[in-house]
Structures are given as C-alpha cells and as structure tokens.
C-alpha positions, 0 to 999 in steps of 0.5 A: 926493347933497348934501342939506339937512335942514330940521327943527326937532325935534332928534331927528328932524333928527339921526336923518335926518342919520345915516340919510342919511349911513349910505346914503352921502349928504352932508348939506351943511347943516341948518336949524331955521327957515324963514328958515334953510331959504331961506338954505341952499337959496340958498347950497348949491343941494343935489341934494335937500332934506328940508323940514318944513312947520311950522317956527319962527318961526310954526310954520305953513307956514314950511318949505313957503314957503321951498321954494316961494320957492327953487324960484321962484328956481331952477326945478326945485330938488328938494325933498321935503316931509316933514310931519305935515300936508297943506297943500293950497293950498301942495301944489298950488302946489308941484306946479303951478310947472311944474318937476319934482323934487317930493315930499310925504310924511307922516311917519306913512306912512314905515315903513322907511329904504329907502322914504324913501331911494328917494323921495328919490332919485326926487325928486333925479332929477326925479321925484315922490314923493307920499303917497297921502293927499296925492294923495287930498286934491288929488283931492278938491278938484281939477278933473279934466282932461277928457283923463282921460275918454279913459283906460281903468280900467287906465290910470287905475290905472297913472296913480294909482300913478305919481302916488305916484311908483312906478316901472314895476317897483313898479306891476307888483308892485302891480297884479300885471301884467307890466312890459311891460304897465305900459310899454304902458299908460304909453305909451298914456296918454301918447298919450291925454293928448297928452304928446309924447316930447321933452326939454322936459318930464317926461312922468310929471310932466305926466301926474301933474299932469293926473291931479290936475287941476293941468294944462290940460284 
C-alpha cells in the first residue's frame, strides 16, 4: 500500500514509518502540520493515510480537519485517525460523509503491530476500524435508529463488533459462535435494516452508521 503518515512527534512518526516499511508497505509522504497533511493528501492520494488529530499550528484538531477536507474533495479517500483523544463532533462528521474507508483508533489502545496493520488494511479496503472507546462516545450522544429495535440481542452484539471493524472470523472468536452463525446473523441484520446487496454502498459501513445513530431511521 502507498501510505501517508501525518504525525508531529518525530519518534512516533519515525517508528510508524519503520513499522509500515517492515510490513512491505511504501510510505510515500510524511507530514508534521495540518496544512502539510492536506497538501500531501491532495498530491499523493495515498491508498490509506495515518493521521494524528492534534497537530501544529494550533495543536487542536488540525489533522482531523485536513482529513475531512481531503475526503470532501476525494470522496472515499481512506483515512485512519490515530489519536490520544476522541474528537466527538469531527468523528461523527468523518463517519457521516457517506463514504467508506474510515478508521479512528486511540493510541493507547493499539497494543501490537499486527493489530494496527490489520486495521489499516481494512480501512484501505473500504471498511471501518473504530476503537471501542470511539464507538461508546458516539453511542452516548447519538440517536439510535428505530430500525435497531427490529434486531435481536445477538444481532446487536454482532453489529457492535462490526462497528469496531472486526471481520466475521474475528466476531465468531469474540462471541464463541461459528462463522456460519455470524454470517447468518449478519445477513439477517442487513435485511432488517433494509440494506440491499448491491454495488452502490458498503452494507457493513451503512449498518455501522445505523448502529451509531448516524443514518436515517
């Protein structure tokens, strides 16, 4: 994958570059400020980017704003936000732009390289990778879709793990059920949420938006 890394702390930025290259990926650009991040995203249009939220010049939300601006210009441009904070307002905006390929992880929750690379590859492929803390924050302030009332407790559990970006295989391991059972629950909840199997949308992403109260009821 062609990757852009936006992080103002040298040691963390350098460590991520070395990690990504060790896994066979190409870091096409790095950025240390919000404006540099936006310029890099526009120029390189990477397969996926890793972006910190708080960057110079304001050390507030420069990185996240750059990601949002780039995705407005290039819908679906895959971005993985890696931060120490949950910026709730912008996280919601990032997820509700209607495009796929979004991740939001907290730095303190990334415990191993394989976990990070797996999340990055899911986002690059058009999926989601959301930290459980981000999911909880959005759920605490969102308005749940009325369609969720149609789901069983088990289907809600599957959907909650789907929101974190887990694959069917990972969900079956977490819930101690078979992959065929996960597939059955997934198909069922897609149907109950009215998500058609077509080429115009990513049903997993749309189901996650419904779960987080970020889609129509």
